[in-house]
PyMOL Python script that loads the backbone (N, CA, C, O; Angstrom):
from pymol import cmd

cmd.read_pdbstr("""\
ATOM      1  N   UNK A   1      51.842 -20.256 -27.128  1.00  0.00           N
ATOM      2  CA  UNK A   1      52.214 -19.260 -28.123  1.00  0.00           C
ATOM      3  C   UNK A   1      51.905 -17.883 -27.562  1.00  0.00           C
ATOM      4  O   UNK A   1      50.919 -17.710 -26.846  1.00  0.00           O
ATOM      5  N   UNK A   2      52.722 -16.924 -27.876  1.00  0.00           N
ATOM      6  CA  UNK A   2      52.595 -15.580 -27.332  1.00  0.00           C
ATOM      7  C   UNK A   2      51.649 -14.693 -28.134  1.00  0.00           C
ATOM      8  O   UNK A   2      51.265 -13.626 -27.655  1.00  0.00           O
ATOM      9  N   UNK A   3      51.266 -15.101 -29.335  1.00  0.00           N
ATOM     10  CA  UNK A   3      50.350 -14.313 -30.158  1.00  0.00           C
ATOM     11  C   UNK A   3      48.937 -14.862 -29.985  1.00  0.00           C
ATOM     12  O   UNK A   3      48.711 -16.063 -30.133  1.00  0.00           O
ATOM     13  N   UNK A   4      47.996 -13.990 -29.674  1.00  0.00           N
ATOM     14  CA  UNK A   4      46.606 -14.381 -29.480  1.00  0.00           C
ATOM     15  C   UNK A   4      45.712 -13.615 -30.457  1.00  0.00           C
ATOM     16  O   UNK A   4      45.919 -12.426 -30.697  1.00  0.00           O
ATOM     17  N   UNK A   5      44.734 -14.298 -31.010  1.00  0.00           N
ATOM     18  CA  UNK A   5      43.794 -13.681 -31.941  1.00  0.00           C
ATOM     19  C   UNK A   5      42.508 -13.397 -31.178  1.00  0.00           C
ATOM     20  O   UNK A   5      41.917 -14.300 -30.586  1.00  0.00           O
ATOM     21  N   UNK A   6      42.083 -12.153 -31.194  1.00  0.00           N
ATOM     22  CA  UNK A   6      40.954 -11.710 -30.371  1.00  0.00           C
ATOM     23  C   UNK A   6      39.692 -11.514 -31.216  1.00  0.00           C
ATOM     24  O   UNK A   6      39.094 -10.438 -31.216  1.00  0.00           O
ATOM     25  N   UNK A   7      39.304 -12.549 -31.919  1.00  0.00           N
ATOM     26  CA  UNK A   7      38.124 -12.474 -32.779  1.00  0.00           C
ATOM     27  C   UNK A   7      36.841 -12.368 -31.953  1.00  0.00           C
ATOM     28  O   UNK A   7      35.921 -11.640 -32.326  1.00  0.00           O
ATOM     29  N   UNK A   8      36.779 -13.094 -30.833  1.00  0.00           N
ATOM     30  CA  UNK A   8      35.551 -13.114 -30.023  1.00  0.00           C
ATOM     31  C   UNK A   8      35.047 -11.717 -29.699  1.00  0.00           C
ATOM     32  O   UNK A   8      33.877 -11.401 -29.915  1.00  0.00           O
ATOM     33  N   UNK A   9      35.940 -10.887 -29.180  1.00  0.00           N
ATOM     34  CA  UNK A   9      35.566  -9.526 -28.791  1.00  0.00           C
ATOM     35  C   UNK A   9      35.025  -8.743 -29.983  1.00  0.00           C
ATOM     36  O   UNK A   9      34.026  -8.034 -29.868  1.00  0.00           O
ATOM     37  N   UNK A  10      35.689  -8.878 -31.117  1.00  0.00           N
ATOM     38  CA  UNK A  10      35.273  -8.139 -32.310  1.00  0.00           C
ATOM     39  C   UNK A  10      33.904  -8.615 -32.801  1.00  0.00           C
ATOM     40  O   UNK A  10      33.077  -7.802 -33.214  1.00  0.00           O
ATOM     41  N   UNK A  11      33.662  -9.921 -32.758  1.00  0.00           N
ATOM     42  CA  UNK A  11      32.374 -10.443 -33.204  1.00  0.00           C
ATOM     43  C   UNK A  11      31.244  -9.961 -32.297  1.00  0.00           C
ATOM     44  O   UNK A  11      30.168  -9.608 -32.780  1.00  0.00           O
ATOM     45  N   UNK A  12      31.482  -9.946 -30.997  1.00  0.00           N
ATOM     46  CA  UNK A  12      30.472  -9.467 -30.052  1.00  0.00           C
ATOM     47  C   UNK A  12      30.178  -7.994 -30.305  1.00  0.00           C
ATOM     48  O   UNK A  12      29.016  -7.589 -30.349  1.00  0.00           O
ATOM     49  N   UNK A  13      31.223  -7.196 -30.472  1.00  0.00           N
ATOM     50  CA  UNK A  13      31.045  -5.756 -30.711  1.00  0.00           C
ATOM     51  C   UNK A  13      30.245  -5.480 -31.981  1.00  0.00           C
ATOM     52  O   UNK A  13      29.548  -4.470 -32.072  1.00  0.00           O
ATOM     53  N   UNK A  14      30.345  -6.382 -32.964  1.00  0.00           N
ATOM     54  CA  UNK A  14      29.655  -6.162 -34.237  1.00  0.00           C
ATOM     55  C   UNK A  14      28.381  -6.986 -34.369  1.00  0.00           C
ATOM     56  O   UNK A  14      27.714  -6.936 -35.402  1.00  0.00           O
ATOM     57  N   UNK A  15      28.044  -7.733 -33.342  1.00  0.00           N
ATOM     58  CA  UNK A  15      26.820  -8.533 -33.356  1.00  0.00           C
ATOM     59  C   UNK A  15      26.806  -9.601 -34.438  1.00  0.00           C
ATOM     60  O   UNK A  15      25.766  -9.878 -35.035  1.00  0.00           O
ATOM     61  N   UNK A  16      27.965 -10.197 -34.685  1.00  0.00           N
ATOM     62  CA  UNK A  16      28.118 -11.206 -35.740  1.00  0.00           C
ATOM     63  C   UNK A  16      28.304 -12.585 -35.144  1.00  0.00           C
ATOM     64  O   UNK A  16      28.993 -12.750 -34.138  1.00  0.00           O
ATOM     65  N   UNK A  17      27.688 -13.573 -35.769  1.00  0.00           N
ATOM     66  CA  UNK A  17      27.906 -14.958 -35.344  1.00  0.00           C
ATOM     67  C   UNK A  17      29.157 -15.508 -36.033  1.00  0.00           C
ATOM     68  O   UNK A  17      29.646 -14.943 -37.011  1.00  0.00           O
ATOM     69  N   UNK A  18      29.651 -16.604 -35.506  1.00  0.00           N
ATOM     70  CA  UNK A  18      30.806 -17.272 -36.109  1.00  0.00           C
ATOM     71  C   UNK A  18      30.471 -17.706 -37.533  1.00  0.00           C
ATOM     72  O   UNK A  18      31.297 -17.559 -38.435  1.00  0.00           O
ATOM     73  N   UNK A  19      29.279 -18.233 -37.742  1.00  0.00           N
ATOM     74  CA  UNK A  19      28.867 -18.679 -39.077  1.00  0.00           C
ATOM     75  C   UNK A  19      28.815 -17.540 -40.076  1.00  0.00           C
ATOM     76  O   UNK A  19      29.288 -17.675 -41.204  1.00  0.00           O
ATOM     77  N   UNK A  20      28.238 -16.415 -39.663  1.00  0.00           N
ATOM     78  CA  UNK A  20      28.183 -15.244 -40.548  1.00  0.00           C
ATOM     79  C   UNK A  20      29.591 -14.760 -40.883  1.00  0.00           C
ATOM     80  O   UNK A  20      29.893 -14.435 -42.031  1.00  0.00           O
ATOM     81  N   UNK A  21      30.437 -14.718 -39.871  1.00  0.00           N
ATOM     82  CA  UNK A  21      31.811 -14.275 -40.058  1.00  0.00           C
ATOM     83  C   UNK A  21      32.556 -15.205 -41.006  1.00  0.00           C
ATOM     84  O   UNK A  21      33.243 -14.751 -41.921  1.00  0.00           O
ATOM     85  N   UNK A  22      32.417 -16.510 -40.783  1.00  0.00           N
ATOM     86  CA  UNK A  22      33.088 -17.495 -41.632  1.00  0.00           C
ATOM     87  C   UNK A  22      32.658 -17.339 -43.085  1.00  0.00           C
ATOM     88  O   UNK A  22      33.497 -17.344 -43.985  1.00  0.00           O
ATOM     89  N   UNK A  23      31.358 -17.202 -43.317  1.00  0.00           N
ATOM     90  CA  UNK A  23      30.852 -17.010 -44.684  1.00  0.00           C
ATOM     91  C   UNK A  23      31.421 -15.740 -45.303  1.00  0.00           C
ATOM     92  O   UNK A  23      31.813 -15.733 -46.471  1.00  0.00           O
ATOM     93  N   UNK A  24      31.465 -14.668 -44.518  1.00  0.00           N
ATOM     94  CA  UNK A  24      31.920 -13.377 -45.035  1.00  0.00           C
ATOM     95  C   UNK A  24      33.396 -13.380 -45.409  1.00  0.00           C
ATOM     96  O   UNK A  24      33.794 -12.688 -46.346  1.00  0.00           O
ATOM     97  N   UNK A  25      34.220 -14.154 -44.686  1.00  0.00           N
ATOM     98  CA  UNK A  25      35.659 -14.151 -44.986  1.00  0.00           C
ATOM     99  C   UNK A  25      36.097 -15.344 -45.825  1.00  0.00           C
ATOM    100  O   UNK A  25      37.250 -15.420 -46.249  1.00  0.00           O
ATOM    101  N   UNK A  26      35.173 -16.276 -46.065  1.00  0.00           N
ATOM    102  CA  UNK A  26      35.477 -17.385 -46.972  1.00  0.00           C
ATOM    103  C   UNK A  26      36.231 -18.546 -46.361  1.00  0.00           C
ATOM    104  O   UNK A  26      36.982 -19.229 -47.057  1.00  0.00           O
ATOM    105  N   UNK A  27      36.043 -18.786 -45.055  1.00  0.00           N
ATOM    106  CA  UNK A  27      36.618 -19.985 -44.448  1.00  0.00           C
ATOM    107  C   UNK A  27      35.507 -20.715 -43.693  1.00  0.00           C
ATOM    108  O   UNK A  27      34.415 -20.175 -43.518  1.00  0.00           O
ATOM    109  N   UNK A  28      35.780 -21.915 -43.256  1.00  0.00           N
ATOM    110  CA  UNK A  28      34.757 -22.694 -42.561  1.00  0.00           C
ATOM    111  C   UNK A  28      34.632 -22.238 -41.107  1.00  0.00           C
ATOM    112  O   UNK A  28      35.582 -21.706 -40.533  1.00  0.00           O
ATOM    113  N   UNK A  29      33.455 -22.449 -40.517  1.00  0.00           N
ATOM    114  CA  UNK A  29      33.313 -22.143 -39.086  1.00  0.00           C
ATOM    115  C   UNK A  29      34.317 -22.925 -38.232  1.00  0.00           C
ATOM    116  O   UNK A  29      34.772 -22.428 -37.202  1.00  0.00           O
ATOM    117  N   UNK A  30      34.661 -24.134 -38.651  1.00  0.00           N
ATOM    118  CA  UNK A  30      35.657 -24.918 -37.911  1.00  0.00           C
ATOM    119  C   UNK A  30      37.014 -24.215 -37.915  1.00  0.00           C
ATOM    120  O   UNK A  30      37.721 -24.224 -36.908  1.00  0.00           O
ATOM    121  N   UNK A  31      37.375 -23.608 -39.041  1.00  0.00           N
ATOM    122  CA  UNK A  31      38.654 -22.892 -39.098  1.00  0.00           C
ATOM    123  C   UNK A  31      38.606 -21.597 -38.299  1.00  0.00           C
ATOM    124  O   UNK A  31      39.623 -21.178 -37.746  1.00  0.00           O
ATOM    125  N   UNK A  32      37.442 -20.957 -38.229  1.00  0.00           N
ATOM    126  CA  UNK A  32      37.301 -19.786 -37.351  1.00  0.00           C
ATOM    127  C   UNK A  32      37.516 -20.235 -35.905  1.00  0.00           C
ATOM    128  O   UNK A  32      38.178 -19.539 -35.135  1.00  0.00           O
ATOM    129  N   UNK A  33      36.969 -21.377 -35.536  1.00  0.00           N
ATOM    130  CA  UNK A  33      37.149 -21.903 -34.181  1.00  0.00           C
ATOM    131  C   UNK A  33      38.622 -22.163 -33.884  1.00  0.00           C
ATOM    132  O   UNK A  33      39.090 -21.886 -32.779  1.00  0.00           O
ATOM    133  N   UNK A  34      39.351 -22.691 -34.857  1.00  0.00           N
ATOM    134  CA  UNK A  34      40.790 -22.923 -34.681  1.00  0.00           C
ATOM    135  C   UNK A  34      41.498 -21.601 -34.388  1.00  0.00           C
ATOM    136  O   UNK A  34      42.364 -21.536 -33.516  1.00  0.00           O
ATOM    137  N   UNK A  35      41.129 -20.557 -35.114  1.00  0.00           N
ATOM    138  CA  UNK A  35      41.724 -19.239 -34.877  1.00  0.00           C
ATOM    139  C   UNK A  35      41.335 -18.709 -33.495  1.00  0.00           C
ATOM    140  O   UNK A  35      42.186 -18.239 -32.740  1.00  0.00           O
ATOM    141  N   UNK A  36      40.049 -18.791 -33.176  1.00  0.00           N
ATOM    142  CA  UNK A  36      39.549 -18.266 -31.905  1.00  0.00           C
ATOM    143  C   UNK A  36      40.161 -18.963 -30.705  1.00  0.00           C
ATOM    144  O   UNK A  36      40.438 -18.326 -29.688  1.00  0.00           O
ATOM    145  N   UNK A  37      40.375 -20.262 -30.816  1.00  0.00           N
ATOM    146  CA  UNK A  37      40.849 -21.044 -29.676  1.00  0.00           C
ATOM    147  C   UNK A  37      42.366 -21.100 -29.562  1.00  0.00           C
ATOM    148  O   UNK A  37      42.904 -21.788 -28.695  1.00  0.00           O
ATOM    149  N   UNK A  38      43.051 -20.377 -30.435  1.00  0.00           N
ATOM    150  CA  UNK A  38      44.503 -20.309 -30.337  1.00  0.00           C
ATOM    151  C   UNK A  38      45.234 -21.541 -30.814  1.00  0.00           C
ATOM    152  O   UNK A  38      46.395 -21.745 -30.459  1.00  0.00           O
ATOM    153  N   UNK A  39      44.579 -22.369 -31.615  1.00  0.00           N
ATOM    154  CA  UNK A  39      45.227 -23.586 -32.118  1.00  0.00           C
ATOM    155  C   UNK A  39      45.873 -23.393 -33.484  1.00  0.00           C
ATOM    156  O   UNK A  39      46.534 -24.300 -33.989  1.00  0.00           O
ATOM    157  N   UNK A  40      45.688 -22.218 -34.090  1.00  0.00           N
ATOM    158  CA  UNK A  40      46.251 -21.963 -35.418  1.00  0.00           C
ATOM    159  C   UNK A  40      47.762 -21.773 -35.313  1.00  0.00           C
ATOM    160  O   UNK A  40      48.253 -21.104 -34.403  1.00  0.00           O
ATOM    161  N   UNK A  41      48.477 -22.359 -36.239  1.00  0.00           N
ATOM    162  CA  UNK A  41      49.932 -22.197 -36.302  1.00  0.00           C
ATOM    163  C   UNK A  41      50.319 -21.060 -37.241  1.00  0.00           C
ATOM    164  O   UNK A  41      51.436 -20.546 -37.180  1.00  0.00           O
ATOM    165  N   UNK A  42      49.383 -20.670 -38.115  1.00  0.00           N
ATOM    166  CA  UNK A  42      49.645 -19.611 -39.086  1.00  0.00           C
ATOM    167  C   UNK A  42      48.317 -19.024 -39.540  1.00  0.00           C
ATOM    168  O   UNK A  42      47.269 -19.662 -39.437  1.00  0.00           O
ATOM    169  N   UNK A  43      48.381 -17.797 -40.044  1.00  0.00           N
ATOM    170  CA  UNK A  43      47.214 -17.137 -40.625  1.00  0.00           C
ATOM    171  C   UNK A  43      47.656 -16.548 -41.955  1.00  0.00           C
ATOM    172  O   UNK A  43      48.619 -15.783 -42.013  1.00  0.00           O
ATOM    173  N   UNK A  44      46.959 -16.901 -43.013  1.00  0.00           N
ATOM    174  CA  UNK A  44      47.284 -16.323 -44.325  1.00  0.00           C
ATOM    175  C   UNK A  44      46.998 -14.822 -44.304  1.00  0.00           C
ATOM    176  O   UNK A  44      46.032 -14.370 -43.690  1.00  0.00           O
ATOM    177  N   UNK A  45      47.846 -14.068 -44.976  1.00  0.00           N
ATOM    178  CA  UNK A  45      47.612 -12.628 -45.056  1.00  0.00           C
ATOM    179  C   UNK A  45      46.291 -12.326 -45.753  1.00  0.00           C
ATOM    180  O   UNK A  45      45.624 -11.348 -45.416  1.00  0.00           O
ATOM    181  N   UNK A  46      45.909 -13.152 -46.718  1.00  0.00           N
ATOM    182  CA  UNK A  46      44.623 -12.926 -47.396  1.00  0.00           C
ATOM    183  C   UNK A  46      43.456 -13.139 -46.424  1.00  0.00           C
ATOM    184  O   UNK A  46      42.434 -12.462 -46.531  1.00  0.00           O
ATOM    185  N   UNK A  47      43.600 -14.076 -45.475  1.00  0.00           N
ATOM    186  CA  UNK A  47      42.570 -14.288 -44.459  1.00  0.00           C
ATOM    187  C   UNK A  47      42.550 -13.118 -43.486  1.00  0.00           C
ATOM    188  O   UNK A  47      41.478 -12.637 -43.122  1.00  0.00           O
ATOM    189  N   UNK A  48      43.706 -12.660 -43.065  1.00  0.00           N
ATOM    190  CA  UNK A  48      43.784 -11.499 -42.174  1.00  0.00           C
ATOM    191  C   UNK A  48      43.190 -10.272 -42.855  1.00  0.00           C
ATOM    192  O   UNK A  48      42.486  -9.485 -42.222  1.00  0.00           O
ATOM    193  N   UNK A  49      43.472 -10.110 -44.139  1.00  0.00           N
ATOM    194  CA  UNK A  49      42.913  -9.005 -44.914  1.00  0.00           C
ATOM    195  C   UNK A  49      41.381  -9.086 -44.921  1.00  0.00           C
ATOM    196  O   UNK A  49      40.703  -8.084 -44.695  1.00  0.00           O
ATOM    197  N   UNK A  50      40.845 -10.271 -45.177  1.00  0.00           N
ATOM    198  CA  UNK A  50      39.392 -10.448 -45.202  1.00  0.00           C
ATOM    199  C   UNK A  50      38.784 -10.193 -43.828  1.00  0.00           C
ATOM    200  O   UNK A  50      37.721  -9.581 -43.726  1.00  0.00           O
ATOM    201  N   UNK A  51      39.446 -10.657 -42.774  1.00  0.00           N
ATOM    202  CA  UNK A  51      38.945 -10.427 -41.418  1.00  0.00           C
ATOM    203  C   UNK A  51      38.879  -8.930 -41.119  1.00  0.00           C
ATOM    204  O   UNK A  51      37.888  -8.452 -40.566  1.00  0.00           O
ATOM    205  N   UNK A  52      39.918  -8.196 -41.477  1.00  0.00           N
ATOM    206  CA  UNK A  52      39.945  -6.746 -41.247  1.00  0.00           C
ATOM    207  C   UNK A  52      38.892  -6.027 -42.085  1.00  0.00           C
ATOM    208  O   UNK A  52      38.257  -5.081 -41.618  1.00  0.00           O
ATOM    209  N   UNK A  53      38.711  -6.479 -43.318  1.00  0.00           N
ATOM    210  CA  UNK A  53      37.704  -5.861 -44.195  1.00  0.00           C
ATOM    211  C   UNK A  53      36.313  -6.057 -43.620  1.00  0.00           C
ATOM    212  O   UNK A  53      35.541  -5.102 -43.532  1.00  0.00           O
ATOM    213  N   UNK A  54      35.983  -7.279 -43.228  1.00  0.00           N
ATOM    214  CA  UNK A  54      34.648  -7.599 -42.733  1.00  0.00           C
ATOM    215  C   UNK A  54      34.389  -6.935 -41.378  1.00  0.00           C
ATOM    216  O   UNK A  54      33.294  -6.431 -41.132  1.00  0.00           O
ATOM    217  N   UNK A  55      35.380  -6.935 -40.515  1.00  0.00           N
ATOM    218  CA  UNK A  55      35.204  -6.371 -39.177  1.00  0.00           C
ATOM    219  C   UNK A  55      35.507  -4.874 -39.113  1.00  0.00           C
ATOM    220  O   UNK A  55      35.338  -4.237 -38.073  1.00  0.00           O
ATOM    221  N   UNK A  56      35.960  -4.323 -40.247  1.00  0.00           N
ATOM    222  CA  UNK A  56      36.305  -2.900 -40.334  1.00  0.00           C
ATOM    223  C   UNK A  56      37.262  -2.512 -39.209  1.00  0.00           C
ATOM    224  O   UNK A  56      36.980  -1.639 -38.388  1.00  0.00           O
ATOM    225  N   UNK A  57      38.407  -3.200 -39.206  1.00  0.00           N
ATOM    226  CA  UNK A  57      39.395  -2.960 -38.166  1.00  0.00           C
ATOM    227  C   UNK A  57      40.804  -3.061 -38.743  1.00  0.00           C
ATOM    228  O   UNK A  57      40.985  -3.312 -39.934  1.00  0.00           O
ATOM    229  N   UNK A  58      41.771  -2.868 -37.899  1.00  0.00           N
ATOM    230  CA  UNK A  58      43.174  -3.004 -38.259  1.00  0.00           C
ATOM    231  C   UNK A  58      43.693  -4.345 -37.724  1.00  0.00           C
ATOM    232  O   UNK A  58      43.119  -4.888 -36.781  1.00  0.00           O
ATOM    233  N   UNK A  59      44.769  -4.886 -38.310  1.00  0.00           N
ATOM    234  CA  UNK A  59      45.321  -6.145 -37.814  1.00  0.00           C
ATOM    235  C   UNK A  59      45.619  -6.115 -36.309  1.00  0.00           C
ATOM    236  O   UNK A  59      45.415  -7.112 -35.616  1.00  0.00           O
ATOM    237  N   UNK A  60      46.091  -4.991 -35.813  1.00  0.00           N
ATOM    238  CA  UNK A  60      46.411  -4.876 -34.386  1.00  0.00           C
ATOM    239  C   UNK A  60      45.170  -5.021 -33.500  1.00  0.00           C
ATOM    240  O   UNK A  60      45.287  -5.334 -32.315  1.00  0.00           O
ATOM    241  N   UNK A  61      43.996  -4.797 -34.066  1.00  0.00           N
ATOM    242  CA  UNK A  61      42.758  -4.995 -33.307  1.00  0.00           C
ATOM    243  C   UNK A  61      42.461  -6.476 -33.114  1.00  0.00           C
ATOM    244  O   UNK A  61      41.702  -6.842 -32.216  1.00  0.00           O
ATOM    245  N   UNK A  62      43.043  -7.322 -33.938  1.00  0.00           N
ATOM    246  CA  UNK A  62      42.784  -8.764 -33.913  1.00  0.00           C
ATOM    247  C   UNK A  62      43.918  -9.570 -33.284  1.00  0.00           C
ATOM    248  O   UNK A  62      43.696 -10.681 -32.804  1.00  0.00           O
ATOM    249  N   UNK A  63      45.119  -9.023 -33.283  1.00  0.00           N
ATOM    250  CA  UNK A  63      46.290  -9.746 -32.803  1.00  0.00           C
ATOM    251  C   UNK A  63      46.835  -9.097 -31.544  1.00  0.00           C
ATOM    252  O   UNK A  63      46.983  -7.877 -31.473  1.00  0.00           O
ATOM    253  N   UNK A  64      47.135  -9.930 -30.544  1.00  0.00           N
ATOM    254  CA  UNK A  64      47.680  -9.424 -29.283  1.00  0.00           C
ATOM    255  C   UNK A  64      48.883 -10.273 -28.912  1.00  0.00           C
ATOM    256  O   UNK A  64      48.847 -11.499 -29.018  1.00  0.00           O
ATOM    257  N   UNK A  65      49.942  -9.617 -28.481  1.00  0.00           N
ATOM    258  CA  UNK A  65      51.144 -10.316 -28.039  1.00  0.00           C
ATOM    259  C   UNK A  65      51.190 -10.329 -26.517  1.00  0.00           C
ATOM    260  O   UNK A  65      51.036  -9.293 -25.869  1.00  0.00           O
ATOM    261  N   UNK A  66      51.405 -11.513 -25.956  1.00  0.00           N
ATOM    262  CA  UNK A  66      51.596 -11.653 -24.501  1.00  0.00           C
ATOM    263  C   UNK A  66      52.852 -12.470 -24.274  1.00  0.00           C
ATOM    264  O   UNK A  66      52.967 -13.602 -24.743  1.00  0.00           O
ATOM    265  N   UNK A  67      53.774 -11.895 -23.564  1.00  0.00           N
ATOM    266  CA  UNK A  67      55.013 -12.607 -23.259  1.00  0.00           C
ATOM    267  C   UNK A  67      54.693 -13.778 -22.346  1.00  0.00           C
ATOM    268  O   UNK A  67      54.036 -13.617 -21.317  1.00  0.00           O
ATOM    269  N   UNK A  68      55.165 -14.963 -22.734  1.00  0.00           N
ATOM    270  CA  UNK A  68      54.906 -16.164 -21.917  1.00  0.00           C
ATOM    271  C   UNK A  68      55.848 -16.251 -20.737  1.00  0.00           C
ATOM    272  O   UNK A  68      55.768 -17.196 -19.951  1.00  0.00           O
TER     273      UNK A  68
END
""", "prot")
cmd.dss("prot")
cmd.show_as("cartoon", "prot")
cmd.util.cbc("prot")
cmd.orient("prot")
């Protein structure tokens, strides 16, 4: 897939663990792992909204396009 979610970098920059992040956005740590590892087929806009709110960023800070 050409779309990559760059949660790892954002979590490191904010000193947040996966568990803390998962609790803050209301999903399981396993689902955060699915997003981080590029196995997600879709992301709900409400989840993207929560991720941006918690990480204080814009969607473009979390999503990267790479031509395959």
